[in-house]
C-alpha positions in Angstrom: 271.1 165.1 -32.7 270.1 162.0 -30.8 267.0 161.3 -28.8 266.9 159.3 -25.6 263.8 157.3 -24.7 263.4 156.0 -21.1 260.7 153.4 -21.0 259.5 152.6 -17.4 257.0 150.4 -15.6 254.0 152.4 -14.4 252.9 149.6 -12.0 256.4 149.6 -10.4 256.1 153.4 -9.8 259.4 154.1 -11.6 258.4 157.5 -13.0 260.4 159.4 -10.4 263.5 157.4 -11.2 263.0 157.9 -14.9 262.6 161.7 -14.3 265.8 161.8 -12.3 267.8 160.0 -15.1 266.2 162.3 -17.7 267.2 165.5 -15.8 270.8 164.2 -15.3 271.1 163.4 -19.0 269.6 166.7 -20.1 271.9 168.6 -17.9 275.0 166.7 -19.0 274.2 166.6 -22.7 272.3 169.9 -23.1 274.0 170.6 -26.5 274.1 167.0 -27.7 270.6 165.6 -27.3 267.5 166.7 -29.2 265.3 165.4 -26.4 264.8 162.9 -23.6 261.4 161.3 -23.7 259.7 159.4 -20.9 257.6 156.5 -22.1 255.2 154.6 -19.9 255.4 150.9 -20.7 252.3 149.1 -21.7 250.8 147.8 -18.5 249.9 144.3 -19.6 252.8 143.7 -21.9 256.0 145.1 -20.2 255.7 144.6 -16.5 258.9 145.5 -14.7 260.5 147.2 -17.7 263.1 149.9 -17.3 264.9 150.5 -20.6 267.0 153.4 -21.9 267.5 153.7 -25.7 269.3 156.2 -27.8 267.8 156.9 -31.2 269.9 158.5 -33.9 270.1 158.7 -37.6 271.9 155.4 -37.7 269.2 153.6 -35.7 268.3 152.7 -32.1 270.8 151.5 -29.5 269.9 150.0 -26.2 272.1 151.5 -23.5 270.4 150.0 -20.5 267.8 147.3 -19.9 267.0 146.5 -16.3 266.1 142.9 -17.1 269.3 142.3 -19.0 271.6 144.3 -16.8 270.1 143.2 -13.5 269.0 146.4 -11.9 269.4 150.1 -12.5 272.5 152.0 -13.7 274.8 154.1 -11.7 274.4 157.6 -13.2 278.1 157.8 -14.2 277.9 154.5 -16.1 274.7 155.6 -17.8 276.2 158.9 -18.8 279.2 157.1 -20.3 277.0 154.7 -22.2 274.8 157.6 -23.6 277.9 159.6 -24.4 279.5 156.7 -26.4 276.4 156.6 -28.7 275.2 160.2 -28.8 278.3 162.3 -28.3 281.5 160.2 -28.7 284.6 161.9 -27.4 282.7 164.3 -25.1 284.6 164.6 -21.9 282.5 163.8 -18.8 284.9 165.0 -16.1 284.3 163.1 -12.9 282.2 160.5 -14.7 285.2 159.4 -16.7 287.5 159.1 -13.6 287.8 155.5 -12.4 286.8 154.1 -15.8 290.4 153.2 -16.7 291.1 152.0 -13.2 288.6 149.1 -13.2 
């Protein structure tokens, strides 16, 4: 099973946001993820970081990077991205609606 790592900036006070994403992912993927880990970023090295990676037997896949993506993910988008790496084919119900319409 895969592991999700949410790396967040401590200086930016993004712990609560990271916890909320972790709770949403754990609830949605309760049978598909081994764990969701919260990792404080190194204060002097990674200021402003908010990154979500999925680690699996085949390696690590970045599913969200605030600096690259330009902000924070909508939860439905994040769930689709995690699903595509950790549990391909898993139906997400309402999170899948609208994906084909865009």
